[in-house]
C-alpha positions as CSV (number, residue, x, y, z in Angstrom):
1,X,8.8,87.9,14.5
2,X,8.5,84.4,15.9
3,X,7.1,83.0,19.2
4,X,5.5,79.7,20.3
5,X,2.8,81.9,21.8
6,X,1.5,82.8,18.3
7,X,0.7,79.1,17.7
8,X,-0.6,78.2,21.2
9,X,-2.9,81.2,21.5
10,X,-4.1,81.3,17.9
11,X,-7.9,81.9,17.7
12,X,-9.9,78.8,16.7
13,X,-12.6,78.9,14.1
14,X,-15.3,76.6,15.6
15,X,-18.9,77.9,15.1
16,X,-21.0,78.4,18.2
17,X,-19.6,78.0,21.8
18,X,-16.2,76.4,22.1
19,X,-13.2,76.5,24.5
20,X,-10.5,78.8,23.2
21,X,-8.5,77.5,26.2
22,X,-9.5,76.2,29.6
23,X,-9.9,79.7,30.9
24,X,-11.7,81.3,28.0
25,X,-14.9,80.7,26.0
26,X,-15.1,81.6,22.4
27,X,-18.4,82.1,20.7
28,X,-18.6,82.1,16.9
29,X,-21.7,84.2,16.9
30,X,-24.3,84.1,14.2
31,X,-27.5,85.0,16.0
32,X,-27.7,85.4,19.7
33,X,-26.5,84.0,23.0
34,X,-27.1,84.8,26.7
35,X,-24.1,85.4,28.9
36,X,-23.1,86.7,32.3
37,X,-22.9,90.5,32.5
38,X,-19.3,91.8,32.5
39,X,-17.8,88.5,31.2
40,X,-16.8,89.8,27.7
41,X,-13.0,90.2,27.4
42,X,-12.9,90.8,23.6
43,X,-15.0,90.7,20.4
44,X,-14.7,91.2,16.7
45,X,-17.4,91.9,14.1
46,X,-20.9,93.4,14.2
47,X,-21.9,92.5,17.8
48,X,-24.3,94.1,20.2
49,X,-24.7,93.7,23.9
50,X,-28.0,94.5,25.8
51,X,-29.3,94.0,29.3
52,X,-31.4,90.8,29.7
53,X,-34.1,90.8,32.3
54,X,-35.5,87.8,34.1
55,X,-37.8,87.0,31.2
56,X,-40.9,86.5,33.2
57,X,-42.6,88.1,36.2
58,X,-42.1,84.9,38.2
59,X,-38.4,84.8,37.6
60,X,-38.1,88.5,38.2
61,X,-39.5,88.1,41.8
62,X,-37.4,85.0,42.4
63,X,-34.2,86.8,41.5
64,X,-35.1,89.8,43.6
65,X,-36.0,87.6,46.6
66,X,-33.2,85.1,46.4
67,X,-30.3,87.1,45.1
68,X,-29.4,84.3,42.8
69,X,-26.2,85.4,41.2
70,X,-26.9,85.3,37.4
71,X,-27.1,88.9,36.0
72,X,-27.5,88.4,32.2
73,X,-26.8,90.2,29.0
74,X,-28.0,89.2,25.5
75,X,-25.3,89.2,22.8
76,X,-26.6,89.4,19.2
77,X,-25.0,89.8,15.7
78,X,-22.3,88.2,13.8
79,X,-18.7,87.9,14.9
80,X,-16.4,86.4,17.5
81,X,-16.9,87.0,21.2
82,X,-14.6,85.9,24.0
83,X,-15.9,85.5,27.5
84,X,-14.1,84.7,30.8
85,X,-14.6,85.0,34.6
86,X,-11.6,86.0,36.6
87,X,-9.4,83.2,35.0
88,X,-11.8,80.5,36.3
89,X,-11.8,77.1,34.5
90,X,-14.5,77.0,31.8
91,X,-16.4,73.8,30.9
92,X,-19.1,73.1,28.3
93,X,-22.3,71.0,29.0
94,X,-24.6,69.9,26.2
95,X,-28.2,69.2,27.1
96,X,-30.1,66.8,24.8
97,X,-33.6,67.1,26.2
98,X,-32.5,66.6,29.8
99,X,-32.0,69.0,32.7
100,X,-29.2,70.2,34.9
101,X,-29.2,72.5,38.0
102,X,-26.4,75.0,38.2
103,X,-25.4,77.5,40.8
104,X,-26.1,80.9,39.3
105,X,-22.7,82.2,40.3
106,X,-21.1,79.6,38.0
107,X,-23.1,80.3,34.8
108,X,-21.0,81.9,32.1
109,X,-23.2,81.6,29.0
110,X,-26.0,79.5,27.5
111,X,-27.9,79.0,24.3
112,X,-31.3,80.9,24.2
113,X,-32.9,77.6,23.0
114,X,-32.7,76.4,26.6
115,X,-35.5,76.9,29.1
116,X,-34.4,78.1,32.5
117,X,-35.9,78.9,35.9
118,X,-34.8,79.6,39.5
119,X,-35.7,76.9,42.0
120,X,-35.3,76.6,45.7
121,X,-33.5,73.6,47.2
122,X,-36.1,71.6,49.2
123,X,-35.8,72.2,52.9
124,X,-34.0,75.5,52.5
125,X,-35.6,78.5,54.3
126,X,-37.0,81.3,52.1
127,X,-34.3,83.7,53.4
128,X,-31.4,81.3,52.4
129,X,-30.6,83.1,49.2
130,X,-27.5,80.9,48.5
131,X,-29.8,77.8,48.3
132,X,-31.6,78.9,45.2
133,X,-30.2,77.7,41.9
134,X,-30.9,77.8,38.2
135,X,-32.4,74.8,36.4
136,X,-31.8,74.5,32.6
137,X,-33.6,72.0,30.4
138,X,-34.1,71.4,26.7
139,X,-31.6,71.3,23.9
140,X,-28.6,73.5,23.9
141,X,-25.2,74.2,25.4
142,X,-24.3,75.8,28.8
143,X,-20.8,77.2,29.6
144,X,-20.0,77.1,33.3
145,X,-17.0,78.6,35.1
146,X,-15.4,76.8,38.1
147,X,-13.1,78.4,40.7
148,X,-10.4,75.8,40.5
149,X,-10.4,72.3,38.9
150,X,-13.7,70.5,39.8
151,X,-14.4,66.9,40.7
152,X,-17.4,65.0,39.4
153,X,-19.0,62.9,42.1
154,X,-21.1,59.9,41.1
155,X,-24.1,59.9,43.5
156,X,-24.6,56.2,44.3
157,X,-24.7,56.9,48.1
158,X,-25.8,59.8,50.3
159,X,-23.6,62.8,49.3
160,X,-23.0,66.1,51.0
161,X,-21.4,69.2,49.5
162,X,-20.6,72.6,50.9
163,X,-23.2,75.1,49.7
164,X,-20.5,77.5,48.2
165,X,-18.5,74.7,46.5
166,X,-21.3,73.0,44.6
167,X,-21.4,74.0,40.9
168,X,-24.0,71.8,39.3
169,X,-26.0,68.6,39.7
170,X,-28.3,66.2,37.9
171,X,-31.8,67.6,38.2
172,X,-33.1,64.1,38.8
173,X,-31.4,64.0,42.2
174,X,-33.3,64.6,45.4
175,X,-31.6,67.6,47.0
176,X,-32.0,68.9,50.5
177,X,-30.3,70.6,53.4
178,X,-28.2,69.0,56.1
179,X,-27.4,70.8,59.3
180,X,-24.6,69.5,61.4
181,X,-24.5,71.9,64.3
182,X,-22.2,69.8,66.5
183,X,-19.6,69.4,63.7
184,X,-20.0,72.9,62.4
185,X,-16.6,74.2,63.4
186,X,-14.8,71.0,62.2
187,X,-15.9,70.4,58.6
188,X,-15.7,72.5,55.5
189,X,-13.0,75.0,54.6
190,X,-14.5,78.0,56.4
191,X,-15.1,78.5,60.1
192,X,-18.2,77.3,61.8
193,X,-19.8,75.8,58.7
194,X,-22.9,73.8,59.7
195,X,-25.0,73.6,56.5
196,X,-24.4,71.4,53.4
197,X,-26.5,70.4,50.4
198,X,-27.5,66.7,50.5
199,X,-28.1,64.6,47.4
200,X,-29.7,61.2,46.9
201,X,-30.7,59.1,43.9
202,X,-28.8,58.4,40.7
203,X,-26.8,61.1,39.0
204,X,-23.8,63.4,39.5
205,X,-22.7,66.4,41.4
206,X,-19.9,68.8,40.2
207,X,-17.9,70.4,43.0
208,X,-15.3,73.1,42.5
209,X,-12.0,73.2,44.5
210,X,-13.0,76.4,46.2
211,X,-15.9,78.2,47.9
212,X,-15.7,80.8,45.2
213,X,-14.0,84.2,45.0
214,X,-13.8,86.0,48.3
215,X,-16.1,88.9,49.0
216,X,-14.5,92.3,48.4
217,X,-13.2,94.0,51.5
218,X,-15.4,96.9,52.7
219,X,-14.1,100.4,51.9
220,X,-14.2,103.6,53.8
């Protein structure tokens, strides 16, 4: 039996997190990793999956209040684990003692060596759940999933991004909320959008080519 598929789709043998392809993350597991619940598509070996709570009382209440979309599972053992998110594009970010802020909806997996917390964007009201994001810092790797190919914006001038399209940004940036009521029906991909995240300082913002997967249609 022959096929070019057998060569193109052959599993790699890289230890730790690596891209099997641009839609799938492979983890050569020898220990543990944290990942988005429901993201496993296949695994081999002696691997166990368990629910991962917020890890602290403070994070627990932040997640309950904000609805920050990062339900986690802890994967432990030895073997090969494959993760994906609805065929979104997967990218890897290595932190080397620095910090990055990521939308919880875009987190696919990360090393347990990283510290993380849920933060509120300055200027966002306490009920604006979509304006809470997850900050990672320390040493380790984060795998993020983007709905469509992203663009990396260098922030060297005031920058504004749709709240559902932003994926990640340098934690050194000053972030806030911009309300454009008069232009609300004219800008953005949706109808009547009037709120964007604003960024100032020196750093980058990663923006996906979509506002994310559509909400499921109501049933009944």
